[in-house]
C-alpha positions in Angstrom: -7.3 9.9 97.5 -5.2 13.0 98.4 -2.9 12.2 95.4 -5.9 12.1 93.1 -7.3 15.3 94.5 -3.9 17.1 94.1 -3.7 15.9 90.5 -7.2 17.1 89.8 -6.3 20.5 91.0 -3.2 20.4 88.9 -5.3 19.6 85.8 -7.7 22.4 86.5 -5.1 25.1 86.3 -4.7 24.8 82.5 -5.5 27.9 80.5 -7.3 26.1 77.7 -6.0 23.2 75.7 -2.4 23.4 74.5 -2.3 24.1 70.7 -6.1 24.2 70.9 -6.6 24.1 67.2 -5.0 20.6 66.9 -5.4 19.2 70.4 -7.2 15.9 70.3 -7.8 16.1 66.5 -6.0 12.9 65.5 -8.3 9.8 65.8 -6.7 6.5 67.0 -8.2 3.0 66.6 -9.8 1.6 69.8 -9.2 -2.2 69.4 -6.6 -2.4 66.7 -3.4 -4.5 66.8 0.0 -3.2 67.9 1.3 -2.1 64.6 -1.8 -0.3 63.4 -2.0 1.5 66.8 1.6 2.4 66.7 1.1 3.9 63.2 -1.7 6.1 64.5 0.5 7.4 67.3 3.5 7.9 65.0 4.3 11.5 64.2 4.9 13.7 67.3 8.2 11.8 67.9 9.4 12.9 64.4 8.7 16.5 65.1 10.7 16.2 68.3 13.6 14.3 66.6 14.1 17.2 64.2 15.6 19.2 67.0 18.2 16.6 67.6 19.7 16.8 64.1 19.4 20.4 63.2 22.3 22.4 61.7 23.7 23.0 65.2 24.4 19.3 65.6 26.0 18.9 62.2 29.2 20.8 62.8 30.0 19.3 66.3 29.4 15.7 65.1 31.3 15.9 61.8 34.2 18.0 63.3 34.3 15.5 66.2 34.9 12.7 63.8 37.4 14.7 61.7 39.5 15.6 64.8 39.3 12.6 67.0 38.1 9.8 64.7 35.6 7.5 66.5 36.5 8.6 70.1 33.4 10.7 70.6 30.9 8.2 69.2 30.0 7.1 72.7 29.1 10.7 73.5 26.6 10.8 70.7 24.9 7.6 71.8 24.8 8.7 75.5 23.3 12.0 74.5 20.6 10.1 72.5 19.7 7.9 75.5 19.4 11.0 77.7 17.2 12.6 75.1 14.9 9.5 75.1 14.4 9.8 78.9 13.7 13.5 78.9 11.3 13.3 76.0 9.5 10.4 77.5 8.9 12.5 80.6 7.8 15.5 78.6 5.2 13.5 76.6 4.0 11.7 79.7 3.4 15.0 81.5 1.3 16.2 78.6 -0.7 13.0 78.2 -1.5 12.5 81.9 -2.1 16.1 83.1 -3.4 17.6 79.8 -0.9 20.4 80.4 2.1 21.3 78.4 5.3 22.1 80.3 4.8 25.8 80.0 1.3 25.6 81.4 2.5 23.3 84.3 5.3 25.7 85.2 3.1 28.7 85.0 0.5 27.0 87.3 3.1 26.8 90.0 4.8 30.2 89.7 3.6 33.8 90.0 3.2 36.2 87.1 6.6 37.9 87.2 8.4 34.5 87.3 6.1 33.3 84.4 7.1 36.3 82.3 10.8 35.9 83.1 10.7 32.2 82.1 8.8 33.1 79.0 11.4 35.6 77.9 14.2 33.1 78.7 12.5 30.4 76.6 11.6 32.9 73.8 15.2 33.9 73.5 16.2 30.2 73.3 13.7 29.6 70.5 15.2 32.6 68.7 18.7 31.2 69.1 17.4 28.0 67.6 15.9 30.0 64.7 19.2 31.6 64.1 20.7 28.2 63.4 17.9 27.4 61.0 18.4 30.7 59.2 22.1 30.2 58.9 21.8 26.6 57.8 19.2 27.5 55.1 21.1 30.5 53.8 24.4 28.6 53.5 22.6 25.7 51.8 21.0 28.1 49.3 24.5 29.6 48.6 26.1 26.2 48.1 23.3 24.8 45.9 22.4 27.9 43.8 25.2 30.4 44.4 22.8 32.8 46.1 24.7 35.4 48.1 24.4 34.8 51.9 22.7 38.2 52.6 20.0 37.4 50.0 19.7 33.8 51.2 19.1 35.1 54.8 16.3 37.3 53.5 14.8 34.4 51.5 14.4 32.4 54.7 11.6 34.7 55.7 9.5 33.2 53.0 9.2 29.9 54.8 6.5 31.7 56.8 4.2 31.1 53.9 5.3 27.5 53.7 4.3 26.9 57.3 0.9 28.7 56.7 0.3 26.3 53.8 1.2 23.3 55.9 -1.1 24.2 58.7 -4.1 24.2 56.3 -3.4 20.6 55.4 -3.9 19.3 59.0 -1.4 18.2 61.7 -1.1 14.6 60.4 0.1 16.0 57.0 2.7 18.1 58.8 4.0 15.0 60.6 4.1 13.1 57.3 6.2 15.8 55.6 8.6 16.0 58.5 9.0 12.2 58.5 9.7 12.3 54.7 12.4 14.9 55.1 14.0 13.0 58.0 14.0 9.8 55.9 15.7 11.7 53.1 18.4 13.0 55.4 19.0 9.5 56.8 19.2 7.9 53.3 21.7 10.6 52.1 24.1 10.0 55.0 23.8 6.2 54.9 24.9 6.5 51.3 27.8 8.9 52.1 29.0 6.7 55.0 28.7 3.5 52.9 30.9 5.1 50.2 33.4 6.2 52.8 34.0 2.6 54.0 34.5 3.3 57.8 36.7 1.0 59.9 34.0 -1.2 61.6 36.3 -2.4 64.4 37.4 1.1 65.3 33.8 2.3 65.1 32.6 -0.4 67.5 35.4 0.5 69.9 34.2 4.1 69.8 30.9 3.1 71.3 32.7 2.4 74.6 33.4 5.6 76.6 37.2 6.2 76.9 39.1 8.2 79.6 40.7 10.2 76.8 37.4 12.0 76.3 38.2 13.9 79.6 41.3 15.6 78.1 40.7 19.3 77.6 40.3 19.6 73.9 38.3 16.4 73.5 36.1 17.3 76.5 35.3 20.7 74.9 34.0 19.1 71.7 32.2 16.4 73.7 30.4 19.2 75.7 29.5 20.8 72.4 27.9 17.6 71.1 25.9 17.2 74.4 25.0 20.9 74.5 23.7 20.8 70.9 21.6 17.7 71.6 19.2 18.3 74.4 17.4 21.5 73.6 14.8 23.2 75.9 12.2 23.9 73.2 11.9 20.2 72.4 10.6 19.4 75.9 7.9 22.1 75.6 7.0 20.9 72.2 6.6 17.2 73.1 4.5 17.9 76.1 2.0 19.7 73.8 1.9 17.7 70.6 1.6 14.4 72.6 -2.0 15.7 73.2 -2.9 15.8 69.5 -4.3 12.2 69.7 -8.0 11.8 70.7 -8.4 9.9 73.9 -10.4 9.9 77.2 -8.2 11.5 79.9 -10.5 10.1 82.6 -10.0 6.5 81.5 -6.8 5.3 83.3 -6.3 2.3 81.1 -6.6 4.4 78.0 -4.2 7.0 79.3 -1.7 4.1 80.0 -2.1 3.0 76.4 -1.5 6.5 75.1 1.7 6.9 77.3 3.0 3.5 76.1 2.5 4.2 72.4 3.7 7.8 72.6 6.8 6.5 74.2 7.3 3.9 71.4 6.9 6.6 68.8 9.3 8.9 70.6 12.0 6.3 71.1 11.9 5.0 67.6 12.2 8.5 66.1 15.0 9.5 68.6 16.9 6.3 67.7 16.7 7.5 64.1 18.1 10.9 65.2 20.9 9.3 67.1 21.7 7.1 64.1 21.9 10.3 61.9 24.2 12.1 64.4 26.3 8.9 64.6 26.5 8.8 60.8 27.7 12.5 60.8 30.5 11.6 63.2 31.4 8.4 61.3 31.5 10.4 58.0 33.8 12.9 59.6 36.0 10.1 61.0 36.1 8.0 57.8 36.6 10.7 55.3 38.1 13.7 57.0 40.3 12.4 59.9 43.5 14.3 59.8 41.9 17.3 58.2 39.9 18.5 61.2 41.5 22.0 61.3 40.4 22.6 57.7 36.7 21.7 58.4 35.3 24.3 60.6 32.3 25.5 58.5 29.6 24.0 56.3 31.3 25.3 53.2 34.5 23.5 54.1 32.5 20.2 54.4 30.7 20.8 51.1 33.9 21.5 49.2 35.8 18.7 50.9 33.3 16.1 49.5 34.4 17.0 46.0 38.1 17.4 46.8 40.2 14.2 46.0 43.0 15.3 48.3 40.6 15.0 51.3 37.7 12.6 50.3 40.1 10.2 48.5 38.5 7.8 46.2 34.9 9.0 46.4 35.1 12.8 45.9 32.3 14.0 43.6 30.2 17.1 43.1 27.2 14.8 43.5 28.2 14.1 47.1 28.6 17.8 47.8 25.1 18.5 46.4 23.6 15.7 48.5 25.2 17.2 51.6 23.7 20.7 50.8 20.3 19.2 50.1 20.3 17.4 53.4 21.3 20.7 55.2 18.5 22.6 53.5 16.0 19.8 54.5 17.3 20.0 58.1 16.7 23.7 58.4 13.2 23.5 56.9 12.3 20.8 59.3 13.4 22.8 62.3 11.4 25.8 61.1 8.1 24.0 61.6 8.8 22.8 65.1 10.3 26.2 66.3 7.1 28.0 65.3 4.8 25.5 67.1 7.0 25.8 70.3 6.8 29.5 70.2 3.0 29.4 70.2 3.0 26.8 73.1 5.2 28.9 75.4 3.4 32.2 74.6 0.0 30.7 75.4 1.3 28.7 78.4 3.5 31.3 80.2 1.7 34.6 79.6 -1.7 33.4 78.3 -1.3 35.4 75.1 -2.8 34.1 71.8 -1.3 35.4 68.6 -2.2 34.3 65.0 0.3 31.7 63.8 1.3 33.7 60.8 2.1 36.8 63.0 4.0 34.6 65.5 6.1 33.1 62.7 6.8 36.4 60.9 7.9 38.2 64.1 10.1 35.3 65.3 11.8 34.9 61.9 12.4 38.6 61.4 14.0 38.9 64.9 16.2 35.9 64.1 17.2 37.3 60.7 18.5 40.6 62.1 21.6 39.4 63.8 22.4 37.0 61.0 22.0 39.8 58.4 24.2 42.1 60.5 26.9 39.4 60.7 26.7 38.7 57.0 27.0 42.5 56.1 29.7 43.4 58.7 31.9 40.5 57.8 31.4 40.8 54.1 28.9 38.0 53.7 31.5 35.3 54.6 30.2 31.9 55.6 32.8 31.6 58.4 31.2 34.5 60.3 27.8 32.9 60.1 29.2 29.6 61.4 30.7 31.3 64.4 27.3 33.0 65.1 25.7 29.6 64.9 28.1 28.2 67.6 27.4 31.1 69.9 23.6 30.8 69.4 23.9 27.3 70.7 25.6 28.5 73.8 22.6 30.4 74.8 20.5 27.2 74.6 22.8 25.9 77.3 21.9 28.7 79.6 18.2 28.0 79.2 18.4 24.3 79.6 18.3 24.0 83.4 15.1 26.1 83.6 13.4 23.4 81.5 14.9 20.1 82.5 14.7 20.6 86.3 11.0 21.6 86.4 10.1 18.7 84.1 12.0 16.2 86.3 10.3 17.6 89.4 6.8 17.4 88.0 7.0 13.9 86.6 8.7 12.6 89.8 5.8 13.8 91.9 2.9 11.6 92.9 0.9 14.7 93.7 1.1 15.9 90.1 1.2 12.7 88.1 -0.7 10.2 90.4 0.6 6.9 91.7 0.1 5.1 88.3 2.2 7.6 86.2 4.9 8.9 88.5 8.4 8.2 87.3 9.9 4.9 88.3 12.7 5.4 90.8 15.4 4.6 88.2 14.0 7.1 85.7 14.0 9.8 88.3 17.6 9.0 89.4 18.8 9.1 85.8 16.8 12.2 85.0 18.1 14.1 88.0 21.7 13.0 87.3 21.3 14.0 83.7 19.7 17.4 84.6 22.4 18.3 87.1 25.2 16.8 85.0 24.2 18.5 81.8 23.8 21.8 83.6 27.4 21.5 85.0 28.7 20.4 81.6 27.0 23.2 79.8 28.3 25.8 82.3 31.8 24.4 81.6 31.1 24.8 77.8 30.2 28.4 78.3 33.3 29.0 80.4 35.5 27.4 77.7 34.0 29.6 75.0 34.4 32.8 77.0 38.0 31.9 77.6 38.5 31.4 73.9 36.9 34.8 73.1 39.1 36.5 75.7 42.2 34.9 74.3 41.3 36.0 70.8 40.7 39.6 72.0 43.9 39.7 73.9 
């Protein structure tokens, strides 16, 4: 009884519905079969999966394969499993409590802490947006020869794309994102099939090896992990899991929603893990031995049409497919970044801003450092790739402030109720992952700072 009373109080602290304009707007069948019900719940997982295969993941995965062949494939898979657990908890928090993660944290902190966490998360979203701007600008240059500085400015126009999509309804947004993800998956399946990877070596790479702990390999492994679990995805999932219409007072119905939301999330995240694995396999099969030459998107683009590197399959068509996939990845991430910005602004500081204004402000702020880098370093792509890496480092700083509260909330009977609290094994894995990833990301930051100091000296 006390647990239910505490949970009711937790529910009552919400400042309105999360993403109120779409909350509970997607109808689901009441007595349909498994597949029809799963179809109705499919969509939010795709929006979340986008963050696990954005431009920030591309470089680490492909370069990981190019430098160490299939050694780091196990790291990609482990990262995917951790992502599934964290996203399961985020979605469950939203479905059960009807609060997104920002609202839940704000309900248990004072105003100054709420504002501090909002600023931290806002900066993390802007860091994510920088990766999208860079990926989009480089893709436009590779495909159409548009100068990087012009391409950076053109990325502002996706504000209007998002405004158009919001008029179509949330289900349409989900469908467009799924289509783009499927396109990326098909492109890389085709590229990997042409590259004819060593299947036996690939299978061996799925088993963690002690060699990963060597300094150079560990640094890149940390980069893969750090670019995978991103704080904004946890806020996003806790909110968009509430877009389905259901009765939150009906325990059995809530259980069904949690179950199918988890199915949706896991299926989509398996797809994202497959894409990241394909990126690493492509790097291993085509570019192993050329890792030092492939540190930027342009290097990868040109390598796919260079017979001295991509022997036997080099073709301008492959290069073009790579750039198209990069552009699709950046546009996908644009949609989810904007939604997350709205979620944390309303959840942490209770401020409602029109979506168009929110998107325009965020994108302009993200464009400024990219534009400065492009101008100062003469519009060279390498400078933008370096900025992309450093933007991912800030995401590592913000990660503990998201993962730890999420694990704490969902492991608490007071907040979740006895029926929905994490199983013990989930809590153990989540706490281990939260603490472990925090330590690993700190180590990543230390390594990057050391590299910068060495370059300066």
